[in-house]
C-alpha positions in Angstrom: 21.0 -9.3 -55.3 21.7 -7.0 -58.3 18.4 -8.1 -60.0 16.5 -7.3 -56.8 18.0 -3.8 -56.6 17.3 -3.2 -60.3 13.6 -4.3 -59.8 13.1 -2.3 -56.7 14.6 0.8 -58.4 12.6 0.4 -61.6 10.9 3.6 -62.8 7.8 1.7 -63.7 7.6 0.6 -60.1 7.9 4.2 -59.0 5.2 5.3 -61.4 2.7 2.8 -60.0 3.7 3.7 -56.4 3.1 7.4 -57.1 -0.1 6.7 -58.8 -1.3 4.6 -55.9 -0.2 7.3 -53.4 -2.3 9.9 -55.2 -5.3 7.6 -55.3 -5.1 6.7 -51.6 -4.7 10.4 -50.6 -7.7 11.3 -52.8 -9.8 8.5 -51.1 -8.5 9.7 -47.7 -9.6 13.2 -48.4 -13.2 11.9 -49.0 -13.1 10.0 -45.7 -11.7 13.0 -43.9 -14.5 15.2 -45.1 -17.0 12.7 -43.8 -15.6 12.9 -40.2 -13.5 16.1 -40.0 -13.5 16.1 -36.2 -11.9 12.7 -36.0 -9.1 13.6 -38.5 -8.6 17.0 -36.8 -7.9 15.2 -33.5 -4.6 14.0 -35.0 -3.1 17.5 -34.5 -0.8 17.7 -31.5 -0.6 13.9 -30.9 1.9 11.4 -32.2 0.2 9.5 -35.1 0.9 6.0 -33.7 -0.6 7.0 -30.3 -3.7 8.4 -32.1 -4.1 5.5 -34.4 -3.8 2.9 -31.6 -6.8 4.5 -29.9 -9.1 6.6 -32.0 -7.8 5.2 -35.3 -8.5 1.6 -34.4 -11.9 2.5 -33.0 -12.8 4.0 -36.3 -10.9 1.7 -38.6 -13.6 1.9 -41.3 -12.7 5.6 -41.7 -8.9 5.4 -41.1 -7.8 2.3 -43.0 -6.2 4.4 -45.7 -3.7 6.0 -43.3 -1.5 2.8 -42.8 -1.9 2.0 -46.5 -0.5 5.4 -47.3 2.5 4.8 -45.0 3.2 1.4 -46.6 3.2 3.1 -50.1 5.6 5.8 -49.0 7.8 3.2 -47.3 8.0 1.3 -50.7 8.6 4.6 -52.4 11.6 5.1 -50.1 12.9 1.7 -51.0 12.5 2.5 -54.7 14.3 5.8 -54.4 17.2 4.1 -52.5 17.5 1.3 -55.0 17.4 3.8 -57.9 20.1 5.8 -56.3 22.3 2.7 -55.8 21.9 1.7 -59.4 23.0 5.1 -60.7 25.9 5.5 -58.3 27.2 2.0 -59.2 27.3 3.1 -62.8 28.9 6.5 -62.3 31.5 5.7 -59.6 33.8 3.5 -61.8 33.8 6.3 -64.5 34.5 9.3 -62.2 38.2 9.4 -63.3 37.3 9.2 -67.0 34.6 12.0 -67.0 36.4 14.4 -64.6 35.4 15.6 -61.2 33.2 18.5 -62.3 31.1 16.4 -64.7 31.0 13.6 -62.1 29.5 16.0 -59.5 27.0 17.2 -62.1 25.9 13.7 -63.0 25.8 12.5 -59.4 23.6 15.5 -58.3 20.3 13.7 -59.0 21.5 10.9 -56.7 22.3 13.3 -54.0 18.8 14.8 -54.3 17.4 11.3 -54.0 19.4 10.7 -50.8 18.1 14.0 -49.3 14.6 13.0 -50.4 14.9 9.8 -48.3 16.2 11.9 -45.3 13.2 14.2 -45.7 10.8 11.2 -45.8 12.5 10.1 -42.5 11.9 13.6 -41.2 8.2 13.4 -42.1 8.0 10.0 -40.3 9.7 11.4 -37.3 7.2 14.4 -37.2 4.3 12.0 -37.4 5.5 9.7 -34.6 7.3 12.1 -32.2 5.5 15.5 -32.5 3.9 17.0 -29.4 1.7 20.0 -29.1 0.1 22.0 -26.2 -2.4 24.9 -26.3 -2.0 27.2 -23.3 -4.1 30.3 -22.6 -2.1 33.4 -22.2 -2.9 36.2 -19.7 -0.7 38.8 -17.9 0.9 37.5 -14.7 0.3 33.9 -15.7 3.1 31.4 -14.8 3.4 27.8 -16.0 6.0 25.1 -16.5 6.8 23.3 -19.7 9.0 20.2 -19.9 12.3 21.1 -21.6 11.7 24.8 -21.3 11.5 25.4 -17.6 9.2 28.1 -15.9 7.6 30.6 -18.2 6.1 33.9 -16.9 3.9 36.3 -18.9 5.2 39.8 -18.2 3.0 41.9 -20.4 0.7 41.9 -23.4 0.3 44.8 -25.8 -1.8 45.2 -28.9 -1.4 47.2 -32.1 -4.5 48.2 -34.0 -5.2 49.2 -37.6 -5.5 53.0 -38.0 -8.9 54.7 -38.1 -8.5 55.4 -41.8 -8.4 51.7 -42.5 -11.5 49.5 -43.2 -10.1 47.2 -40.5 -10.1 50.0 -37.8 -10.5 48.9 -34.2 -9.3 45.4 -35.2 -6.0 44.0 -33.9 -3.1 44.2 -36.3 -0.4 42.7 -34.1 0.0 41.5 -30.5 3.2 41.3 -28.5 3.7 39.1 -25.5 6.8 39.6 -23.4 7.8 36.5 -21.4 10.6 35.4 -19.1 11.9 31.8 -19.2 13.9 30.3 -16.3 15.7 27.0 -16.6 18.6 25.7 -14.4 18.7 29.0 -12.6 19.2 31.0 -15.8 16.5 33.6 -16.7 16.0 35.1 -20.2 13.5 37.6 -21.6 11.8 37.0 -25.0 9.0 38.5 -27.1 6.5 36.5 -29.1 4.1 38.0 -31.8 1.8 36.8 -34.5 3.9 35.3 -37.3 7.0 35.7 -35.2 7.5 32.4 -33.4 10.1 31.7 -30.8 12.5 28.7 -30.7 13.7 27.6 -27.3 15.6 24.3 -26.7 13.9 22.7 -29.8 10.5 23.9 -28.7 8.6 26.3 -31.0 6.2 28.8 -29.4 3.6 30.3 -31.7 1.2 33.0 -30.7 -2.4 32.4 -31.7 -5.8 33.9 -30.8 -9.4 33.0 -30.5 -12.1 35.6 -30.8 -14.4 35.8 -27.8 -18.0 35.3 -28.7 -20.0 38.5 -28.6 -23.7 39.1 -28.5 -25.2 40.3 -31.8 -28.0 42.8 -32.2 -30.4 43.2 -35.1 -31.0 46.7 -36.4 -33.9 47.7 -38.7 -33.3 47.0 -42.3 -32.5 50.0 -44.6 -35.2 51.6 -46.6 -33.8 50.4 -49.9 -33.4 46.8 -50.8 -29.9 45.6 -49.9 -28.5 42.1 -50.0 -25.6 42.9 -47.8 -26.5 41.1 -44.5 -23.4 42.5 -42.8 -25.3 45.8 -42.5 -28.2 44.1 -40.7 -26.3 42.1 -38.0 -23.8 43.9 -35.8 -21.9 43.1 -32.7 -23.3 44.9 -29.7 -19.7 45.6 -28.5 -17.7 46.5 -31.5 -14.7 48.3 -30.0 -11.0 47.8 -29.2 -12.0 47.2 -25.6 -13.1 43.6 -26.4 -9.8 41.6 -26.4 -9.4 38.2 -27.9 -8.2 35.2 -26.0 -4.5 34.6 -26.8 -2.9 31.2 -26.8 0.6 29.8 -26.9 1.0 26.8 -29.2 3.9 24.8 -27.8 5.2 22.5 -30.5 8.1 20.0 -30.3 8.7 18.6 -33.7 12.1 16.9 -34.2 11.4 16.1 -37.8 11.2 19.8 -38.6 15.0 20.2 -38.1 15.5 17.6 -40.9 12.9 18.9 -43.3 13.8 22.6 -43.4 17.6 22.2 -44.0 16.9 19.3 -46.4 14.4 21.4 -48.4 16.9 24.3 -48.9 19.8 22.0 -49.7 17.7 20.3 -52.4 16.7 23.6 -53.9 20.4 24.7 -54.0 21.6 21.4 -55.6 18.8 21.5 -58.2 19.5 25.1 -59.1 23.2 24.3 -59.5 22.4 21.1 -61.6 20.0 22.9 -64.0 22.5 25.8 -64.4 25.3 23.4 -65.3 23.1 21.3 -67.7 21.0 24.1 -69.3 22.9 27.4 -69.1 26.5 26.3 -69.0 28.5 26.5 -72.3 29.4 22.9 -71.9 25.8 21.8 -71.9 26.0 19.6 -74.9 29.2 17.9 -73.7 27.6 17.3 -70.3 24.5 15.7 -71.7 26.5 13.6 -74.2 28.7 12.4 -71.3 25.7 11.6 -69.2 24.1 9.5 -71.9 27.4 7.7 -72.4 27.9 7.2 -68.7 24.4 5.9 -68.0 23.8 3.9 -71.2 27.3 2.8 -72.2 
C-alpha cells in the first residue's frame, strides 16, 4: 500500500499529468474555435446534462472534455498521495522540531488539501450549476425557485456627462426589486458590477443593445480612413434604452472556490514570510531538509 501511495504521489507523475492537461486544453481550444456555438451552449447548463445530449451527438468535437476530467481526477489523486507522503514523514517529528516549525513545514500540505477541495468545487460547479436569463422591465413580476416572487419596481439610468467622449451612453443602471418568500418581503437594488446574493442565488444585471437602423452620410471632402465618421445610427440619443436582463445563477461550487482561494493566498503568504523573511530562515530550511530527507 505504501508503494502505491508513493507511486501515485510521485512528482514525475504530476509533471506528466500537468503536461497532458495543457496539451488537451490546447487541443480543446482548437476544437472550440471550430464550433463556438456548440461550446458556448454549455453556459447555464450542468455539464453532464449537456454532454449526455449535445456532447454525445458531437463526440468528434467534444471527446477532449471527458479526457480532461480524467486527467484532473488523476491529478487530484496525485495531490492527495503527495500530501499523505509528506504528512506521514512530518507527524512523527512534530515534537522534535517544535510546533511553529511544524506548522511552517506542514503548510504546503495544507495548501494541497485546499487545492483538492477547490477541485471538488470546480467539479460541483460543472455538474450542479444552473442559469436563467430573464428580461427586465418595470412592473414585471416573475417567480424563481428558491427565491420566491420578484417584482421590478423601478429602473433608472445614469449617463456619462456631456463633456465626455462617451456622452449619451449609459454609465450605470439601477434596478429596484422586491422579493417575497414565505410571506416575508424585502427590497433590494441591483446594478452593473453590483450583483445580489439571495438564498445562494446570484443575480447579475446585464444588458443587450437594441439593434438600430444605420444611415450613411456623404463622405468628407478629404480622404479619411475613419469609417466611424461615415456610418451613424439614425437614433443616437439617450432615449434609446437597451434591453436589461437578470442572469440568475445558482453555483454551489462558488462557495467552496472563493473561500478556498483566499485561504490559500493567506497560508502561502505566511509560509513565504516565515521561510524567506523570518530571521530563522536558515534554521527552518535546514530543519525542513532534515525532516523530509532524514
